[in-house]
N, C-alpha and C positions, 0 to 999 in steps of 0.2 A: 503494499500500500504505499503510495506517495502522497505528501501532503499538497494541497492545493495552493499554499501561499506561505511565504516565510512565517508569518504569524502562526499561531496555535489555532487549528481549523476547529476546536470545539470551544474554546474559551475565549469569550471577548466583552469587554464593557459595552458593547453595543446595544442599546434600547431598540428592541425589536417592536413591530407593528402595535401589536395590543399595549405593551407598557409604554411605548413613546408617546401615542396619543395622549394619554392622560397624564403623563410627566411633563410634557412640554406645557400643558394646560394650567399645571398647578400655579405658574406665576400670575395668572389672572383670575384665580379663584378669589373671590370676594372675602369669603369666610373660611379661612383655611384651619383645618383642626388643630389644636395645640400640639398634638403628639408628633406631628410630621416633622417638624424640626430635631426633636428629642431622638426619634427613632433613627434619623439619617446620621447621628452623631455616635451610635454605638454599634457594636456587632450585631445585626439583626437576627443572627442565629442563636443568640445568648439572651435576647431580651422579647420577651412575650408580647404580644401585640397590645397596646395600650387602649382603655376604655375611651370609647367616644361618646360625645353628647348626639344622643339620636334624633335630636330635633333638627340638627344641621345635616346638610347634604354630605354625602359620604361618597368617595370615588371607588366606584365598583367596575370591575372588568368582565365577570362573568357570572352566569346564574345558571342553576339546574333545578329540575323538579325531583322530587321524591317523596312517592306516597302522597301524603295530605299537606306537604310543607315545600318551600321553595329555600335554596341555600344560594347566598352570592357570595363572591370573594373579591378582594381589592388591594390597593395599596397598603403596605406596612402591616401586611397579615391581618387585615380587616377580614372576618366571615360574619356574615349577618343571615338569620333564619326568619322566615314568614310562615305563620300557620293560618292566615287569613287572606290567600289567593294573592299575595303581593302588597296588600294595602298598606301594612305596617310591619315593621323589621325590629328584630332584636339582635343584639351583637352576642356572638359565642366567642368563649376564649380560644385563643390560638398560641401555641407553644413558641412562634417566632414572630418577627416582624418584618419579614422579607415580603416583596410585594408578590402577591398570589394572581395568576393571570387567567387559570382555568379550573373549572371544578366539574366533576362528572360523577354521575351516580349508577351503579349497574342494577341496584334494587332498592327497596324502600329503606334499607338500613345501611349498606356498604357503598361508600362514596370516597373518592380521591381529589385533592387539589393540588396544583403545582404552581410553581414560580420560579422566582430569581434565587440566586445561591444554591440551585439544584435541589431545591425543596420539593419534597412529597410527604403530603400529609395524608392519613387515612382515618375515616370515621367508619365504626360499627353500629351506631345507633340513629341514623337518620341526620346526622350533622349537629347533634347535640354537644359532641365533644370530639376532639381531633388529636392524634399521636402523630409524632413525626417518624417517616420511615426512612428518608434519605435526605442528605443535605451535603453541602460543598465539603466538608470535612470528610465524611464517609465516601463521597465520590472520590476523592483524591486518594484514600486508601485502597477502595475498590479498583481504580484504574491501575495503581502501581502493583497490587497484588496479581492483579489479571495478566498484565503485559510483561511482568519482570521475568518470569520462568519461561515464557515465549522468547523473551530477548536474550536470555543465557544461553538459549539453543541455536542461537544464530538467526533468529526470526527478524530480518531486517525492518519489516514494518512495525513489529513491536518494539523494537528499539527506538525507532522513530517516534512513535507514540509516546515512550517515555519522556523524550527529550522534550517533546510538546507540552507534557504534563508538568515537567520540572519548570518550563519557561513560564507557563501560566501561573504555576504556584509561586514564582518568584516574583511576579509582577501585580499579584492578586493584593487589593488594597486591604485585606485581611488576611494575616500569615496563616497558612495551614487551610485555606480556604479556596476552592475553586468555584468561581461565582457563575457557573453556567446556568443561563437561563433555560429551564423546561417550560414548555409551551402547550403541551397537552398529555392527557393520560388516559388510559382506558383498560378495563378488564372484562373478561367473560365470565361466565357462571362456573367455569372450572378453575377460576383463579390463575388464568393465563392473560398476561398483559404486557402493555408496552407504555415506556414515556419517551416522549420526543421533544427536541428542542433546537438551538441555534447550532450552525455549523454541522450539521448531521448528527447531532448528539442522538442517539438510540439506545435505549436500554430495554431489557426483558427480564420478566418476572413470571415464575410458575407457582408461586405462593402468595398471591394477593399482595405482593408488594414487600414482603418480609426480607426477602433477598433479591438482588439485582446483578444482571450479567452484561457487560457492554456487548452490542451488536451493531457497533458502527461499521464494521467490516462486511456485515451479512445484510448488505443493501446496494442495489444498484444506483449508487450516488456518490461516485467517485469524486466528483467535484465538491462534495460535503455542502450541498445546498441547505439552507435552513428548512426545518421541517415543522410546519405549523399546525397539522391537524390530524386526528385519527378517527376512524369508523371500523365498526365491526358487525358483521351480520353472518350467522350461521357457522361461527367458528373461523371465518377468514377476516383478517385485519387488513385495514388500507391506510396510507398516509399520504397526506399532501404536503406540498412544498412550494419552494420558489421556483421561477423560470420552468413552468409547466411539468414539474416532477409530481407524478402520481405513482406509487408503488402499492403492490399486493402482496400478502405472505404466501409464499409457497410452502406448504407444509410438509412436502416431501424434502426439498432441499434446505428447509429451515432458514429461509432467506426471503427478503424482501426483493422482488422482481419488479423491474420499470412496467408500467402501462403506457403505451403511446396515446398521445392525445393531440388535437389539432390547436393547442394553445400553448405560447411560450411565456406567459405571463404567470405571476404567483397566484397559487391556489391555497386560499386560506383554510379552506375546509373541504370535506368530503363526506357524502351520506350515503349508505348502503341499505336498500331495501330487498325484498324478495325477487322482483324482475327489475329493479331501477338503481342505477348507480349515477350519482350527482357530484360533480366537482364545481366549486365555485371559488371567485377571487376577485381581482382587481376590476375596477372600472365597469361593474356590473355583470361581469362574465359568468355564465352559467352554460355548463354542457352536461348533456344525458347520454348514458348508454343502457341498452338492453340485453347485452350479451357479454355482461362483466367487463367490459373497456375494450373490446376488439373494434368496435365501431362507435362513433360520436356524432350527436347532433347537437348544434348551438340551440340555446332556448333565449330567445330575444327578450329580455327582462324590461328593456327601456328604461334601465338605470344606469346612471354615469359614475355613482360612486361605489365602493368596493364592498362586496356581498359579505356580512359578518354571521348570517346562521340561517337556517330553515327550520321553521316550526311546524309540525304536524297538526292539521287540523282535519281529521276524518280521511276523506279521500283528497283533500286539497293540502297543498304545502305552501306555507306563508314565507315567502323571501324577505329577508331585512337586510337593508343596505345600512353602512355606516352612516349615511347622511339622515337616516330615520324614514327613508321611503318604503313602502310596501306594497308587493305585489303578490297575487294568489297564483299557483300554478297549478292546474289538474294534473294527479298524478297518473292517470291513464294517458289522455290526449296529450298532455304537456301545454296545453293552451294557457296563455297568461292573460291575466284580469288585472288592470291597474286598479290599486286602493288609493284612498286619499292620503296625502301626505300626514303622517302621524304627529307631526311638529312637536318632536321631542329632544330636538338637538342631536348631538354625536353620540352614536351608538356603538357599543363594542359586543355585545351578545344578546341573545333571546332565547326565550323557552315559554312552553305553553303553561298556563296556571291550572288549577284545579276547576276553572269554571270555563266552560265551554264557550268558545268565540271571543277570547281574550289572550293577551300574552304578555309577559312582562319583559322588559329591555332592562340593561344595564348602562349607565352613562357616567360621567365625571361628577355629576350632580346628585349620583344615585339611583335607585331602581323606579320605574315608572310602569304601571299597568296601561295596556292599550285595549281598547274595545274593538275588537276587530268588526262586528256588527255596525258600529257606528261610523268605522272608517271607510265602508264601501260608498 
């Protein structure tokens, strides 16, 4: 394996799309939480998330539904939970104050959240409490332990990895921490799952995240493109990334293989259903395949801003853009219907609520419930 650039291909201080959008906006926030400056001045892995005034807007990056509740995550380890379909939110304790950029639930009880400093959090009680499964310190140990024996046996790619890890560790703002940003995480019912992130970072677990194994070399991503999104259906995992990168897990090879697509821009997400595979990303681009990715057709969303989420509403899929625009797509015909602008500002993620006909989006100013029926 060769490195795509002189710098470490895994570890960078680069703020990627989901985190950049809100971080840049912080300077214009009129009522900044008092905890933001304090959290920035200490090691975020040693400091639990501080309590916030729930009456003030909170910077949230991702939201997920679990049973009768909604869980959202955001900057400085902020985790909030709602049991009234997103109308009100209560903060949940978080063991770290690192920025969290994605939250996923496999079932009503088990969920995971990931973010900066290689943080992976797990909940087994529907988001009421969270435990740290991985962080930048453990990742540093994991990579050294994994690649050192291979380098000792003459594996040049492993030796190169060790050099890059050492360089990243020496330049880290926090000694002994690899501040690798993880951008998505997903597990199936058997406890098999993956975490993905910047510069091709790919980790695999077979025990619900208790242990992790590097899978960077087990993907058709030699140029180490950023990996943004995950999807899973019927035991098959998919990964979306920059510059048109779309990968599918080959269970026999135990490797992610490339799926050719007609688009060379960034895919921020991928969704997989029984007979439909969707990849979406920059400038409103949405592509659909009915044969597992062999052939693709563009779906004209008539949207110009990046797509950040697809929310199921029965046989209809609600496509949400970063600009807050909404369109509905019929799952069978792929016919697109324009919906009224929700007028909620910049959006980072979306999910369905417990109430039919509504969804909730996350923004720098907190979560917002949108009534789809009224938006038609």
